[in-house]
C-alpha positions in Angstrom: 103.5 83.1 102.8 105.6 86.3 102.1 103.8 88.1 104.9 106.2 86.5 107.3 109.2 88.0 105.4 107.4 91.3 105.4 106.9 91.0 109.2 110.5 90.2 109.8 111.6 93.3 107.8 109.0 95.4 109.7 110.2 94.2 113.0 113.8 94.9 112.1 112.8 98.5 111.6 110.7 98.5 114.8 113.7 97.2 116.8 116.0 99.8 115.2 113.6 102.6 116.2 113.2 101.1 119.7 117.0 101.0 120.1 117.4 104.6 119.0 114.7 105.7 121.5 116.2 103.6 124.3 112.8 101.9 124.8 112.2 99.1 127.2 109.5 97.5 125.0 107.2 98.2 122.1 103.6 98.6 122.9 102.0 99.2 119.5 102.9 99.1 115.9 100.7 100.9 113.3 101.0 99.9 109.7 99.2 101.4 106.7 98.5 98.8 103.9 97.2 99.7 100.5 94.6 97.5 98.9 97.0 96.9 96.0 100.2 96.3 98.1 100.1 92.6 97.6 100.0 92.1 101.4 96.9 90.5 103.0 96.1 92.2 106.3 94.8 89.0 108.0 97.9 87.1 107.0 100.2 89.9 108.1 98.4 90.0 111.5 98.9 86.2 111.9 102.6 86.4 110.8 103.1 89.2 113.3 102.1 87.0 116.2 104.9 84.5 115.2 107.6 87.0 114.2 107.4 89.2 117.3 108.1 86.3 119.7 111.2 86.7 121.8 112.0 90.3 120.8 111.4 93.8 122.1 108.0 93.7 120.5 106.9 90.4 122.0 103.8 91.9 123.7 103.2 94.6 121.0 99.8 95.1 119.4 99.6 95.4 115.6 97.2 97.9 114.3 96.5 97.8 110.6 95.0 100.7 108.5 93.9 99.6 105.0 94.2 102.4 102.5 91.7 102.4 99.6 92.8 102.7 96.0 92.7 106.3 94.6 93.4 107.2 91.0 93.8 110.5 89.1 92.4 110.7 85.6 95.0 111.9 83.0 92.1 113.0 80.7 89.7 114.9 82.9 91.9 115.5 86.0 89.4 114.0 88.4 90.6 112.1 91.4 88.5 109.3 92.9 88.5 106.2 95.1 88.0 103.1 93.0 87.7 99.4 93.5 91.1 97.6 93.3 90.0 95.7 90.2 88.6 98.7 88.3 91.1 101.5 87.8 88.9 103.4 85.4 87.9 107.1 86.0 84.4 107.1 87.4 83.8 110.6 86.1 84.6 110.1 82.4 85.3 106.3 82.0 88.9 106.8 80.8 91.4 104.0 81.4 94.2 106.6 81.4 94.6 106.9 85.2 97.5 107.3 87.5 97.6 105.5 90.9 97.6 108.0 93.7 97.2 105.7 96.7 96.6 102.1 97.5 99.8 100.3 96.7 101.8 101.4 99.8 103.0 99.5 102.8 104.1 102.0 105.4 105.3 101.7 109.0 103.2 104.5 110.3 104.0 104.7 114.0 105.7 102.7 116.8 104.7 103.3 120.4 107.2 102.4 123.1 107.4 101.8 126.8 110.1 104.1 128.2 113.1 102.5 129.9 113.3 103.2 133.6 116.0 105.7 134.6 118.8 104.3 136.8 118.4 105.4 140.4 
């Protein structure tokens, strides 16, 4: 399951961001996943439960936003949302399309709990 390796890399970035911010803990992690990214959202969520244990994100919530596939037709110029298994232009039927969205895996946002100031 490569989702565990993806989670470990994701949490490395989350921990780096938390360290730079001087955060006490991570509350929420928002990730945008394209339908063609090769990452299964359900498996990523399960892997996150395991990978976050013992770290600064141990109690963090994972929020996943699945991005649909969008293509731009090189023949007619139209841009449309399409099913992941049919990258044809819905307007003219051309197979000459360019992927505009849907293959990304992006760490969108990390929400922290601020560290308490020393008294």
